[in-house]
C-alpha positions as CSV (number, residue, x, y, z in Angstrom):
1,X,-38.2,30.0,-11.5
2,X,-39.0,33.2,-13.3
3,X,-41.0,35.9,-11.6
4,X,-44.0,37.4,-13.4
5,X,-43.4,40.6,-15.3
6,X,-44.0,43.7,-13.3
7,X,-44.7,47.0,-15.1
8,X,-44.8,50.4,-13.4
9,X,-45.6,53.7,-15.0
10,X,-44.2,56.9,-13.6
11,X,-45.0,60.6,-14.0
12,X,-41.6,62.2,-14.4
13,X,-41.1,65.3,-12.5
14,X,-38.2,67.6,-11.9
15,X,-36.1,66.0,-9.2
16,X,-37.8,62.7,-9.2
17,X,-40.9,60.7,-10.3
18,X,-44.2,59.6,-9.0
19,X,-45.7,56.2,-9.5
20,X,-48.9,56.4,-11.5
21,X,-49.9,52.7,-11.7
22,X,-48.4,49.3,-11.6
23,X,-49.4,45.8,-12.7
24,X,-48.0,42.3,-12.5
25,X,-49.3,39.4,-14.6
26,X,-48.4,35.9,-15.4
27,X,-47.4,35.4,-19.1
28,X,-49.2,32.0,-19.2
29,X,-52.5,33.9,-18.9
30,X,-52.0,35.9,-22.1
31,X,-54.3,34.9,-25.0
32,X,-52.8,36.7,-28.0
33,X,-50.6,39.7,-28.4
34,X,-52.8,42.2,-26.5
35,X,-53.6,42.7,-22.8
36,X,-56.1,45.4,-21.9
37,X,-56.6,46.2,-18.2
38,X,-59.3,48.4,-16.6
39,X,-58.6,51.0,-14.0
40,X,-59.9,48.7,-11.2
41,X,-57.2,46.1,-12.3
42,X,-54.3,48.6,-11.9
43,X,-52.4,49.0,-8.6
44,X,-52.6,52.6,-7.4
45,X,-54.9,53.8,-10.2
46,X,-57.9,51.9,-9.0
47,X,-58.4,54.3,-6.2
48,X,-57.0,57.5,-7.9
49,X,-59.8,59.9,-8.8
50,X,-57.6,61.5,-11.4
51,X,-58.2,58.4,-13.6
52,X,-61.6,58.3,-15.3
53,X,-63.7,55.3,-14.3
54,X,-63.5,53.9,-17.8
55,X,-59.7,54.3,-18.1
56,X,-57.8,51.4,-19.6
57,X,-54.2,50.5,-20.3
58,X,-53.3,48.3,-23.2
59,X,-50.1,46.3,-23.7
60,X,-49.2,45.1,-27.1
61,X,-46.6,42.3,-27.3
62,X,-44.5,41.5,-30.3
63,X,-41.2,39.7,-31.0
64,X,-40.1,42.6,-33.2
65,X,-40.8,46.3,-34.1
66,X,-43.5,45.4,-36.6
67,X,-47.1,46.3,-35.7
68,X,-49.4,43.6,-34.5
69,X,-51.8,42.5,-37.2
70,X,-55.2,44.0,-36.7
71,X,-54.1,46.6,-34.2
72,X,-55.5,50.1,-34.8
73,X,-54.3,53.1,-32.7
74,X,-57.0,54.6,-30.5
75,X,-59.3,57.1,-32.3
76,X,-59.5,60.7,-31.2
77,X,-56.9,62.9,-29.5
78,X,-55.0,61.2,-26.6
79,X,-55.5,62.7,-23.2
80,X,-51.8,63.3,-23.1
81,X,-49.5,63.9,-26.1
82,X,-47.0,61.1,-26.8
83,X,-43.6,62.0,-28.2
84,X,-42.4,58.9,-30.0
85,X,-39.2,60.6,-31.1
86,X,-37.7,61.0,-27.6
87,X,-34.3,59.4,-27.2
88,X,-33.8,59.9,-23.5
89,X,-33.4,56.4,-22.0
90,X,-35.0,57.5,-18.7
91,X,-38.2,58.3,-20.6
92,X,-38.2,55.3,-23.0
93,X,-37.3,52.7,-20.5
94,X,-37.1,53.9,-16.9
95,X,-37.1,50.9,-14.7
96,X,-35.2,47.8,-13.5
97,X,-36.3,47.9,-9.9
């Protein structure tokens, strides 16, 4: 049998990393290419006051690098800048735990 995907997000720090949130879900429950989770649905983040009460995490699934039809990036400046040009594999894909 296959285990449900588990995703963990880390804050990278000099000399290590700190888990920010985690989530595990069954792929059979997905209805379309998007999965949006509220703060109260995220392990660790649900009780972390650093997360705004209305915080969400959105996963967008695709079989290739093309954009999902109908997806529009969030409006307004992000709370944290995102560097899409980074090549460091520890930043781009940091987990197989």
